[in-house]
C-alpha positions as CSV (number, residue, x, y, z in Angstrom):
1,M,-3.5,-46.9,6.5
2,A,-2.3,-43.6,7.8
3,D,-3.7,-42.0,11.0
4,V,-7.0,-40.2,10.4
5,Q,-7.1,-36.6,11.8
6,V,-10.4,-36.4,13.6
7,R,-11.5,-32.8,14.3
8,D,-14.8,-33.3,16.1
9,K,-15.4,-29.8,17.4
10,L,-16.3,-26.4,15.9
11,Y,-14.7,-23.2,17.2
12,I,-17.4,-20.8,18.4
13,N,-17.3,-17.9,20.8
14,G,-13.7,-18.7,21.8
15,A,-14.3,-22.3,22.7
16,W,-14.2,-25.8,21.0
17,V,-17.8,-27.0,21.0
18,A,-19.7,-30.0,19.6
19,S,-21.9,-29.5,16.6
20,T,-25.7,-29.8,17.2
21,G,-25.8,-32.4,14.5
22,S,-24.1,-35.8,14.4
23,E,-23.0,-36.0,10.7
24,T,-19.3,-35.7,9.6
25,V,-17.5,-35.0,6.4
26,D,-14.5,-37.2,5.3
27,V,-11.3,-35.5,4.0
28,T,-9.4,-37.5,1.4
29,N,-5.7,-37.5,0.7
30,S,-5.5,-36.7,-3.0
31,T,-2.4,-38.8,-3.6
32,T,-3.4,-42.0,-1.8
33,E,-7.2,-41.7,-2.2
34,E,-7.5,-42.7,1.5
35,V,-9.5,-40.9,4.1
36,M,-7.0,-38.7,6.0
37,G,-9.4,-36.6,8.2
38,R,-12.9,-36.0,9.4
39,V,-14.7,-32.8,10.4
40,P,-18.1,-31.9,11.6
41,Q,-21.0,-31.3,9.2
42,A,-22.3,-28.3,11.0
43,T,-26.0,-27.3,11.0
44,A,-27.9,-24.1,10.5
45,D,-28.2,-24.0,14.4
46,D,-24.4,-24.1,14.6
47,V,-24.2,-21.2,12.2
48,D,-26.7,-19.2,14.2
49,K,-24.7,-19.7,17.4
50,A,-21.5,-18.5,15.6
51,V,-23.3,-15.5,14.1
52,Q,-24.8,-14.5,17.5
53,A,-21.3,-14.8,19.1
54,A,-19.8,-12.7,16.3
55,K,-22.6,-10.1,16.7
56,R,-22.0,-9.8,20.5
57,A,-18.3,-9.6,20.0
58,F,-18.6,-6.9,17.3
59,E,-19.9,-4.3,19.9
60,T,-16.5,-4.4,21.7
61,W,-14.1,-5.4,18.9
62,S,-15.2,-2.6,16.6
63,T,-14.3,-0.1,19.2
64,T,-10.8,-1.4,20.1
65,S,-7.9,0.7,19.0
66,V,-6.0,0.1,15.8
67,E,-2.9,-0.7,17.9
68,E,-4.6,-3.4,19.9
69,R,-6.1,-5.1,16.8
70,S,-2.7,-4.9,15.1
71,K,-1.0,-6.7,18.0
72,Y,-3.4,-9.6,17.7
73,L,-2.9,-9.9,14.0
74,Q,0.9,-9.8,14.4
75,R,0.7,-12.6,17.0
76,I,-1.4,-14.7,14.6
77,A,1.2,-14.1,11.9
78,E,3.9,-15.3,14.3
79,G,1.9,-18.4,15.1
80,L,1.4,-19.2,11.5
81,Q,5.1,-18.8,10.9
82,E,5.9,-21.3,13.7
83,R,3.6,-23.8,12.2
84,T,4.7,-23.4,8.5
85,M,5.7,-27.1,8.2
86,D,2.4,-28.3,9.8
87,I,0.3,-26.2,7.3
88,A,2.4,-27.1,4.3
89,N,2.2,-30.8,5.1
90,I,-1.6,-30.8,5.6
91,V,-2.3,-28.9,2.4
92,A,0.1,-31.1,0.4
93,Q,-1.9,-34.1,1.5
94,E,-5.4,-32.5,1.3
95,L,-4.8,-30.7,-2.0
96,G,-1.8,-32.3,-3.6
97,M,0.5,-29.3,-4.1
98,P,4.2,-30.3,-4.1
99,I,5.6,-29.7,-0.6
100,N,8.2,-27.2,-1.6
101,L,5.6,-25.0,-3.3
102,S,3.1,-25.7,-0.5
103,M,5.6,-24.2,2.0
104,I,6.1,-21.0,0.0
105,I,2.5,-20.5,-1.2
106,Q,0.0,-22.4,1.0
107,A,1.8,-21.6,4.3
108,G,3.8,-18.5,3.3
109,L,1.1,-16.3,1.8
110,P,-1.3,-16.5,4.8
111,T,1.6,-15.5,7.1
112,L,2.4,-12.6,4.9
113,T,-1.2,-11.4,4.7
114,F,-1.5,-11.3,8.5
115,S,1.9,-9.7,9.0
116,S,1.1,-7.0,6.5
117,M,-2.0,-5.8,8.4
118,P,-0.4,-3.6,11.1
119,Q,1.4,-1.4,8.6
120,L,-1.6,-1.2,6.3
121,L,-3.8,-0.3,9.3
122,G,-1.4,2.4,10.3
123,E,-1.6,4.0,6.8
124,M,-5.4,3.8,6.6
125,R,-7.4,7.0,6.8
126,F,-10.6,6.2,8.7
127,E,-11.9,9.7,8.6
128,E,-11.6,12.8,6.5
129,Q,-13.2,16.3,6.2
130,V,-15.2,16.9,3.1
131,G,-16.5,20.5,3.1
132,S,-18.8,20.7,6.1
133,S,-19.0,17.0,6.6
134,L,-16.9,14.5,8.5
135,V,-16.7,11.3,6.5
136,V,-15.9,8.2,8.6
137,R,-15.2,4.7,7.6
138,E,-16.5,2.1,10.0
139,P,-16.4,-1.7,10.1
140,I,-19.4,-3.2,8.3
141,G,-20.3,-5.7,11.0
142,V,-20.4,-9.5,11.1
143,V,-18.8,-10.9,7.9
144,G,-19.5,-14.4,6.6
145,C,-16.4,-15.8,4.9
146,I,-16.9,-18.8,2.5
147,T,-13.6,-20.0,1.1
148,P,-12.5,-22.5,-1.6
149,W,-10.3,-25.6,-1.6
150,N,-7.5,-24.6,-4.0
151,Y,-5.5,-22.1,-1.9
152,P,-7.3,-22.9,1.3
153,L,-5.5,-21.0,4.0
154,H,-4.4,-18.2,1.7
155,Q,-8.0,-17.5,0.8
156,I,-9.1,-17.6,4.5
157,A,-6.4,-15.2,5.5
158,A,-7.2,-12.9,2.5
159,K,-10.7,-12.5,4.0
160,I,-10.5,-12.7,7.8
161,A,-7.2,-10.8,8.3
162,P,-8.5,-7.5,6.8
163,A,-12.0,-8.0,8.1
164,M,-10.8,-8.4,11.7
165,A,-8.1,-5.7,11.2
166,V,-10.7,-3.0,10.5
167,G,-12.9,-4.1,13.4
168,C,-15.3,-6.7,11.9
169,T,-16.0,-10.1,13.4
170,V,-16.1,-13.2,11.2
171,V,-17.9,-16.6,10.8
172,L,-15.7,-18.8,8.5
173,K,-16.8,-21.7,6.5
174,P,-13.7,-23.3,4.8
175,S,-14.1,-25.7,1.9
176,E,-15.2,-29.1,3.1
177,V,-12.7,-30.6,0.6
178,T,-9.6,-29.1,2.3
179,P,-10.7,-28.0,5.8
180,L,-8.0,-29.3,8.1
181,N,-5.6,-26.4,7.7
182,A,-8.3,-24.0,9.1
183,F,-8.2,-25.9,12.4
184,V,-4.5,-25.0,12.7
185,L,-5.4,-21.3,12.3
186,A,-8.2,-21.7,14.9
187,E,-5.7,-23.2,17.3
188,I,-3.3,-20.3,16.8
189,I,-6.2,-17.8,17.3
190,E,-7.1,-19.5,20.6
191,E,-3.4,-19.4,21.7
192,V,-3.1,-15.7,21.1
193,G,-6.2,-15.0,23.1
194,L,-8.3,-13.2,20.5
195,P,-11.5,-12.1,22.3
196,P,-14.3,-14.7,22.1
197,G,-16.6,-14.4,19.1
198,V,-14.3,-12.3,16.9
199,F,-13.4,-15.4,14.9
200,N,-15.7,-18.5,14.6
201,L,-15.1,-21.6,12.6
202,V,-18.0,-23.7,11.3
203,T,-17.3,-26.6,8.9
204,G,-19.5,-28.4,6.5
205,T,-21.0,-28.2,3.0
206,G,-22.1,-25.3,0.9
207,P,-25.8,-26.2,0.7
208,I,-26.1,-26.4,4.5
209,V,-23.5,-24.2,6.1
210,G,-22.8,-21.8,3.2
211,E,-26.4,-21.1,2.5
212,A,-27.1,-20.6,6.2
213,I,-24.4,-18.0,6.4
214,A,-25.4,-16.2,3.2
215,S,-29.0,-16.0,4.2
216,H,-28.6,-15.2,7.9
217,P,-30.2,-11.8,8.8
218,D,-27.5,-11.0,11.3
219,V,-24.6,-11.5,8.8
220,D,-23.9,-8.0,7.5
221,M,-21.7,-9.0,4.6
222,V,-20.6,-12.1,2.7
223,S,-17.1,-12.6,1.2
224,F,-17.1,-15.6,-1.1
225,T,-14.5,-17.2,-3.3
226,G,-15.4,-20.2,-5.5
227,S,-17.2,-21.1,-8.7
228,T,-19.2,-18.6,-10.6
229,R,-22.3,-20.9,-10.3
230,A,-22.0,-21.0,-6.4
231,G,-21.3,-17.2,-6.3
232,K,-24.6,-16.6,-8.1
233,R,-26.3,-18.6,-5.5
234,V,-24.6,-16.8,-2.6
235,S,-25.7,-13.4,-4.2
236,E,-29.2,-14.7,-4.6
237,L,-29.5,-15.7,-0.9
238,A,-27.7,-12.5,0.4
239,S,-30.1,-10.3,-1.7
240,E,-33.0,-11.4,0.6
241,T,-31.5,-9.3,3.4
242,V,-29.9,-6.8,1.1
243,K,-26.4,-7.4,2.3
244,P,-23.2,-6.6,0.3
245,V,-21.4,-9.5,-1.3
246,A,-17.7,-9.6,-2.4
247,L,-17.2,-12.3,-5.0
248,E,-13.9,-13.8,-6.4
249,L,-15.0,-16.3,-8.9
250,G,-13.8,-18.2,-12.0
251,G,-11.4,-17.3,-14.7
252,K,-10.4,-18.2,-18.3
253,S,-7.3,-15.9,-18.4
254,P,-5.6,-15.0,-21.7
255,N,-1.9,-14.9,-22.1
256,V,-1.3,-12.6,-25.1
257,I,2.1,-13.1,-26.7
258,L,2.7,-10.3,-29.2
259,D,4.8,-10.8,-32.3
260,D,7.9,-8.9,-30.9
261,A,8.0,-10.9,-27.7
262,D,10.7,-13.3,-26.6
263,L,8.7,-16.4,-27.6
264,E,10.8,-18.9,-25.7
265,R,10.6,-17.0,-22.5
266,A,6.9,-16.2,-22.8
267,V,5.7,-19.7,-23.7
268,V,7.8,-21.4,-21.0
269,D,6.5,-18.9,-18.4
270,G,3.0,-19.3,-19.7
271,V,3.0,-23.1,-19.4
272,G,4.1,-22.7,-15.7
273,K,1.4,-20.1,-15.0
274,C,-1.2,-22.5,-16.5
275,Y,0.1,-25.6,-14.5
276,L,0.6,-23.9,-11.1
277,N,-1.2,-26.0,-8.5
278,S,-2.0,-28.6,-11.2
279,G,-4.0,-25.9,-13.0
280,Q,-6.3,-25.5,-10.0
281,T,-5.9,-21.7,-9.9
282,C,-8.7,-19.3,-10.8
283,S,-6.2,-16.8,-12.3
284,A,-4.3,-19.5,-14.3
285,L,-3.2,-18.4,-17.8
286,T,-5.1,-21.2,-19.6
287,R,-5.5,-19.5,-23.0
288,M,-2.1,-18.8,-24.8
289,L,-2.7,-16.4,-27.7
290,V,0.2,-16.5,-30.3
291,P,0.7,-14.9,-33.7
292,R,-0.5,-17.4,-36.4
293,S,2.9,-17.0,-38.1
294,R,4.7,-18.3,-35.0
295,L,2.3,-21.1,-34.1
296,A,4.5,-24.0,-35.0
297,E,7.4,-22.6,-33.0
298,A,5.2,-21.9,-30.0
299,E,3.8,-25.4,-30.1
300,D,7.3,-27.0,-30.0
301,I,8.3,-24.8,-27.0
302,A,5.1,-25.5,-25.2
303,V,5.3,-29.3,-25.6
304,T,9.0,-29.4,-24.4
305,A,8.0,-27.3,-21.4
306,A,4.9,-29.2,-20.6
307,E,6.7,-32.5,-20.6
308,T,9.0,-31.4,-17.8
309,Y,6.0,-31.2,-15.4
310,T,6.4,-34.7,-14.0
311,P,3.3,-35.9,-12.1
312,G,3.9,-37.6,-8.8
313,D,3.8,-37.7,-5.1
314,P,3.8,-34.1,-3.6
315,F,6.4,-35.2,-1.1
316,D,8.9,-36.3,-3.8
317,G,11.3,-33.5,-4.5
318,N,11.3,-34.2,-8.2
319,T,7.5,-33.8,-8.6
320,R,6.4,-30.7,-10.5
321,L,2.7,-31.6,-10.8
322,G,0.7,-33.0,-7.9
323,P,-2.7,-34.7,-8.2
324,L,-6.0,-32.9,-8.5
325,V,-7.9,-32.4,-5.3
326,S,-10.6,-35.1,-5.8
327,E,-12.0,-37.8,-8.0
328,T,-14.8,-35.5,-9.0
329,Q,-12.3,-32.9,-10.2
330,R,-10.2,-35.4,-12.0
331,E,-13.1,-36.8,-14.0
332,R,-14.3,-33.2,-14.8
333,V,-10.9,-32.3,-16.2
334,R,-10.6,-35.5,-18.2
335,S,-14.1,-34.9,-19.7
336,Y,-12.9,-31.5,-20.9
337,I,-9.8,-33.1,-22.5
338,R,-12.1,-35.5,-24.3
339,K,-14.3,-32.6,-25.3
340,G,-11.3,-30.7,-26.8
341,V,-10.5,-33.7,-29.0
342,E,-14.1,-34.2,-30.0
343,E,-14.4,-30.5,-31.1
344,G,-11.3,-30.7,-33.2
345,A,-8.6,-29.1,-31.2
346,K,-5.1,-30.5,-31.9
347,L,-3.8,-32.5,-29.0
348,L,0.0,-31.9,-28.8
349,T,0.8,-33.8,-25.5
350,G,-1.0,-35.3,-22.6
351,G,-4.6,-36.6,-22.8
352,A,-7.4,-38.1,-20.7
353,E,-5.6,-41.3,-19.8
354,A,-4.0,-41.7,-16.4
355,P,-0.2,-40.9,-16.3
356,E,2.0,-44.0,-16.6
357,G,2.7,-45.7,-13.3
358,L,0.3,-43.6,-11.3
359,D,-2.7,-45.9,-10.7
360,K,-3.5,-44.3,-7.3
361,G,-4.1,-40.6,-6.8
362,Y,-6.2,-38.1,-8.8
363,F,-3.5,-37.4,-11.4
364,V,-4.1,-35.9,-14.9
365,R,-1.4,-35.7,-17.6
366,P,0.0,-32.2,-18.3
367,T,-2.0,-31.5,-21.5
368,V,-1.5,-29.0,-24.4
369,F,-4.0,-28.3,-27.2
370,S,-3.3,-26.1,-30.2
371,E,-5.4,-24.7,-33.1
372,V,-8.0,-24.0,-30.5
373,R,-10.8,-21.7,-31.6
374,S,-12.5,-19.2,-29.3
375,D,-15.9,-20.9,-29.7
376,M,-14.6,-24.3,-28.5
377,T,-15.7,-25.4,-25.0
378,I,-12.1,-25.7,-23.8
379,A,-11.6,-22.0,-24.7
380,Q,-14.7,-20.8,-22.9
381,E,-15.2,-22.9,-19.8
382,E,-13.0,-23.0,-16.7
383,I,-11.3,-26.4,-16.6
384,F,-9.3,-26.1,-13.4
385,G,-6.7,-28.7,-14.4
386,P,-3.3,-28.8,-16.2
387,V,-4.8,-28.1,-19.6
388,L,-3.4,-25.4,-21.9
389,S,-5.2,-24.1,-25.0
390,I,-3.0,-22.4,-27.6
391,I,-5.1,-20.0,-29.8
392,P,-3.6,-18.5,-32.9
393,Y,-4.5,-14.9,-33.8
394,D,-4.1,-12.8,-37.0
395,D,-3.2,-9.3,-35.7
396,E,-3.2,-7.3,-32.5
397,D,-6.8,-6.3,-32.7
398,D,-7.7,-9.9,-33.2
399,A,-5.7,-10.9,-30.1
400,V,-7.5,-8.3,-28.0
401,R,-10.9,-9.5,-29.3
402,I,-10.1,-13.1,-28.5
403,A,-8.7,-12.2,-25.1
404,N,-12.0,-10.5,-24.2
405,D,-14.2,-13.1,-25.8
406,T,-15.2,-14.8,-22.5
407,I,-17.7,-14.3,-19.6
408,Y,-14.7,-14.0,-17.3
409,G,-12.2,-11.3,-16.5
410,L,-10.0,-12.3,-13.6
411,A,-6.4,-12.2,-14.9
412,A,-4.4,-11.9,-18.1
413,A,-0.9,-11.4,-19.3
414,V,0.8,-9.5,-22.2
415,W,4.3,-10.2,-23.6
416,S,6.1,-7.7,-25.8
417,G,9.6,-6.5,-26.6
418,D,8.3,-3.0,-25.7
419,P,6.9,-2.9,-22.2
420,E,5.1,0.4,-22.9
421,H,3.3,-1.2,-25.8
422,A,2.5,-4.2,-23.6
423,K,0.8,-1.8,-21.1
424,Q,-1.2,-0.2,-23.9
425,V,-2.6,-3.6,-24.9
426,A,-3.1,-4.5,-21.2
427,R,-5.4,-1.5,-20.9
428,K,-7.7,-3.0,-23.6
429,I,-8.1,-6.3,-21.8
430,R,-11.0,-6.4,-19.4
431,S,-9.6,-8.2,-16.3
432,G,-8.7,-7.4,-12.7
433,Q,-5.0,-7.9,-13.1
434,V,-2.6,-8.2,-16.0
435,E,1.0,-9.5,-15.9
436,I,3.4,-7.6,-18.1
437,N,6.3,-9.7,-19.4
438,G,6.0,-12.2,-16.6
439,G,5.6,-9.7,-13.8
440,A,5.5,-11.4,-10.4
441,F,2.4,-11.8,-8.2
442,N,2.2,-9.0,-5.8
443,P,0.4,-10.0,-2.5
444,L,-0.3,-6.3,-1.7
445,A,-1.9,-5.4,-5.0
446,P,-5.7,-5.7,-5.4
447,F,-6.9,-9.1,-6.6
448,G,-10.4,-9.6,-8.1
449,G,-12.3,-9.7,-11.3
450,F,-14.4,-8.0,-14.0
451,K,-17.5,-9.5,-15.5
452,Q,-18.5,-12.9,-14.2
453,S,-15.2,-13.3,-12.4
454,G,-16.8,-11.3,-9.6
455,H,-16.6,-7.9,-7.9
456,G,-14.8,-6.5,-4.9
457,R,-11.0,-6.7,-4.3
458,E,-8.8,-8.6,-1.9
459,L,-5.2,-8.1,-0.6
460,G,-3.4,-5.0,0.5
461,K,-5.2,-1.7,1.5
462,F,-8.0,-2.6,-1.0
463,A,-9.0,-5.5,1.2
464,L,-9.3,-3.2,4.2
465,E,-11.6,-0.9,2.3
466,E,-13.8,-3.9,1.3
467,F,-15.0,-4.4,4.9
468,L,-15.7,-0.7,5.7
469,A,-19.0,1.2,5.5
470,V,-18.9,4.9,4.8
471,K,-20.8,7.4,7.1
472,S,-21.0,11.1,6.7
473,M,-21.6,13.4,9.6
474,Q,-22.9,16.8,8.6
475,L,-21.3,19.4,10.9
């Protein structure tokens, strides 16, 4: 059995301190199914200590200069860069993302987010004259950050970097499923000498730690990423003290392939966008909409592409599809695959059985369904696994109707031989971001959703604005 990483302290007020409780949470390696780590199950008292530390620190941190805050954020970025391999290895074990991708995405994106802050801060206008008033933007206060397990450190960075950049202080609860990477960040923050209380790390489960953060009267704002169900609960608790909440929630994103698109390129790209991180991506393009007249052609291309996603050990260079994060997640995804078959969708490849030769690990076969109708469960509910639904449409209006026929609105894609026409169709889709002909993810563009995919925006200058309150001084 591999060594177990025991993290037995919380990081509160610039020091590593024991939890007031005695319980712990096990962290499981998603490939071996063995316990790989252990973290404290913090208590509401621990949360209160962290919040009080953040509240005290806010008085000073909120008045520091942009230049001083920028220096700290740049040093944190440099620390993350130095520990790229550590972070990539930990996340590949906790989550199961293949190591090469883990280095680029799971370690690379947080570094980029922190390193982008000094320039963004320098470009930010914190005050402006509006007639006889001076309008100023000020840090909102103590921010409770509750983050998910699928892009763990990226989602942490997307919240705490801009919050701290504009002068807020933070209390972070990382996902209890993938928490070990957050301790690396806390070590870096300690090393760079960030003032005590500006950043606080409190680990544990949502019902205990998450709810204590959301309902705490001295938390001025909550930023939450996770399931729509949990987001509703956070909003409910936060409403008791009338604090603002930023939510980035689920998705069921459509990939609209128009009849003049390069079908081969669009379908192959779409399969990859569905299967990234083994489908455990809120913005995954899980619904592929294709012209009915080209359905058979699209099916053939999708199956060929899907079957190149070899499941296996994340540390094997040939692996394109790692395991899912947990046994719970694997069973959930398998149940959706069985539901798709029961409701009459056409299973082209994959299925609910374990992949051959992989008896250990939370693996699911790369799966493609076709002839999916918009009213089927697999077309409406977020699966969070490597399951693609191909939905035929009759004409462009039908495609737009199907694309919008969901409670979600996080991401989408449009493919067309005419990019301008693709943009016209994109404007009709109610989602926070739309890829045009495979446009690359931009870590400085706003990220967030419409409808039940949430509200508020992360990344780039839009993230800074999220943590600012507006005050007008009548002169």
